[in-house]
BAKE-548230 format. One record per residue (C-alpha): residue in three letters; y, z, x. Coordinates in pm, whole numbers, padded with zeros to 5 digits, always signed. Example, Ala and Ser with C-alpha at 12.3 -4.5 7.8 and 13.67 -1.06 7.14 Angstrom:
// BAKE-548230
Ala-00450+00780+01230Ser-00106+00714+01367
END
This chain:
// BAKE-548230
Met+00033+02194+00548Ile+00349+02132+00771Ser+00650+02337+00750Arg+00986+02174+00722Phe+01110+02376+00911Gln+00892+02337+01253Phe+01009+01964+01330Gly+01306+02079+01457Pro+01552+01753+01582Phe+01274+01521+01489Arg+01262+01717+01145Pro+01514+01477+01005Gly+01423+01121+01077Ile+01069+01209+00913Glu+01189+01372+00620Ala+01390+01061+00537Gln+01019+00856+00541Arg+00854+01052+00378Thr+00938+00902+00009Leu+00839+00553+00183Leu+00523+00669+00357Tyr+00468+00792-00014Arg+00544+00498-00194Ile+00321+00258+00054Ala+00059+00499+00028Phe+00027+00485-00355Ala+00012+00126-00376Trp-00252+00089-00061Cys-00446+00316-00273His-00355+00413-00623Asp-00424+00784-00653Ala-00179+01051-00633Ala-00365+01307-00451Leu-00467+01075-00151Ala-00174+00952-00098Asp-00014+01277-00058Asp-00297+01358+00141Leu-00213+01048+00351Val+00153+01098+00422Gln+00045+01473+00487Glu-00232+01323+00740Thr+00083+01046+00892Leu+00277+01372+00899Ser+00084+01625+01146Lys-00076+01338+01368Ala+00351+01214+01407Trp+00439+01566+01473Ala+00131+01606+01705Arg+00237+01275+01895Arg+00622+01258+01883Ala+00628+01243+02264Gln+00493+00898+02196Leu+00794+00761+02034Arg+01007+00562+02262Glu+01301+00461+01985Ala+01395+00645+01754Ser+01501+00270+01573Ala+01123+00238+01561Leu+01021+00529+01370Lys+00925+00381+01053Ala+00714+00121+01179Trp+00529+00410+01420Leu+00522+00641+01137Val+00348+00324+00895Ser+00157+00235+01218Ile+00005+00623+01210Met-00060+00597+00842Asn-00254+00263+00814His-00456+00416+01070Cys-00532+00728+00864Trp-00617+00503+00595Leu-00881+00284+00819Asp-01031+00651+00876His-01070+00742+00527Leu-01242+00414+00436Arg-01445+00426+00731Ala-01551+00782+00624Arg-01648+00645+00272Arg-01905+00425+00392Asp-01857+00174+00114Phe-01855-00080+00408Asp-02053-00139+00747Asp-01780-00263+00913Val-01423-00225+00788Glu-01307-00585+00853Asp-01546-00713+00609Trp-01331-00483+00338Gln-01006-00687+00460Asp-00982-00988+00217Glu-01251-00842-00054Leu-01208-00482-00145Glu-01034-00493-00513Ser-00973-00184-00698Gly-01146-00126-01041Ala-00752-00211-01219Asp-00785-00382-01599Thr-00625-00697-01614Pro-00258-00709-01663Glu-00134-00625-01993Ala+00130-00898-02178Cys+00475-00828-02034Cys+00771-00766-02262Asn+01009-00495-02124Arg+01076-00357-01817Glu+00818-00058-01832Gln+00566-00324-01976Val+00683-00557-01653Ile+00631-00275-01425Ala+00334-00197-01499Cys+00232-00527-01518Val+00281-00625-01180Arg+00175-00297-01039Ala-00193-00350-01243Ala-00160-00741-01061Val-00088-00589-00699Ala-00367-00319-00785Arg-00609-00610-00820Leu-00537-00793-00490Pro-00774-00747-00241Gln-00694-00479-00018Gly-00549-00630+00321Gln-00357-00858+00066Arg-00208-00526-00066Gln-00128-00378+00245Val+00088-00692+00400Leu+00229-00731+00005Thr+00341-00413+00036Leu+00506-00417+00373Val+00661-00747+00354Asp+00780-00763+00031Leu+00834-00434-00112Glu+00914-00232+00227Glu+01081-00542+00402Phe+00888-00514+00735Gly+00944-00816+00989Tyr+00572-01000+01022Ala+00568-00865+01424Glu+00625-00525+01234Val+00339-00580+00990Ala+00147-00707+01244Gly+00189-00411+01493Ile+00174-00150+01208Leu-00187-00304+01127Asp-00325-00405+01447Ile-00363-00787+01306Pro-00228-01099+01419Val+00116-01225+01287Gly-00076-01522+01184Thr-00301-01322+00954Val-00013-01164+00859Met+00138-01477+00723Ser-00137-01615+00606Arg-00258-01268+00394Leu+00120-01278+00251Ser+00065-01614+00144Arg-00318-01543-00043Ala-00125-01208-00202Arg+00178-01459-00318Ala-00030-01694-00488Ser-00281-01441-00607Leu-00035-01221-00780Lys+00151-01515-00921Ser-00192-01646-01112Leu-00239-01320-01177Leu+00099-01257-01361Asp+00091-01619-01498Ala-00207-01535-01688Ala-00095-01210-01778Ala+00231-01433-01960Gln-00028-01628-02133Leu-00156-01318-02336Pro-00083-01260-02704Ala+00202-00992-02660Thr+00032-00766-02979Gln-00326-00773-02909Pro-00524-00547-03085Leu-00669-00206-02901Leu-00915-00136-03170Arg-01130-00401-03381Arg-01273-00275-03749Val-01572-00316-03765Lys-01738-00293-04135
END
């Protein structure tokens, strides 16, 4: 575990990004413990490689790029795929279909569930561009993919998200959770 007092002048910038890193990690993996581990590993690697950061203004993108590599390492260690590139547009989480949306909490849950159903590559790009407001070139650098791939994944992610949310909006507002059988 990294002590908050070991960072010196580098510490304030990193501490300011901790919440952002957790938010992105959780959006990618949907597991609080794993998201925490990814953030800790990212901060540890950032500390070890702090001399590689050339511009303080690039800290946010640099940290997310490190976290992307930590995430890829985690996926490789799971060995669910022979080649990590195979999962980019196919890895889907096991989240249930989004429930009907009628108030703010349900809308948030509905959107989160829909985002969780997106393939991993699309989920990463959507999270970074639409939620964290990175530019296409920054996302391409973070994920180490071409800008065109960022654009196509984002387009597919938005279209998929729209259809998932449209389908969720069509569900009856009150679906019985249990059915009585006599």
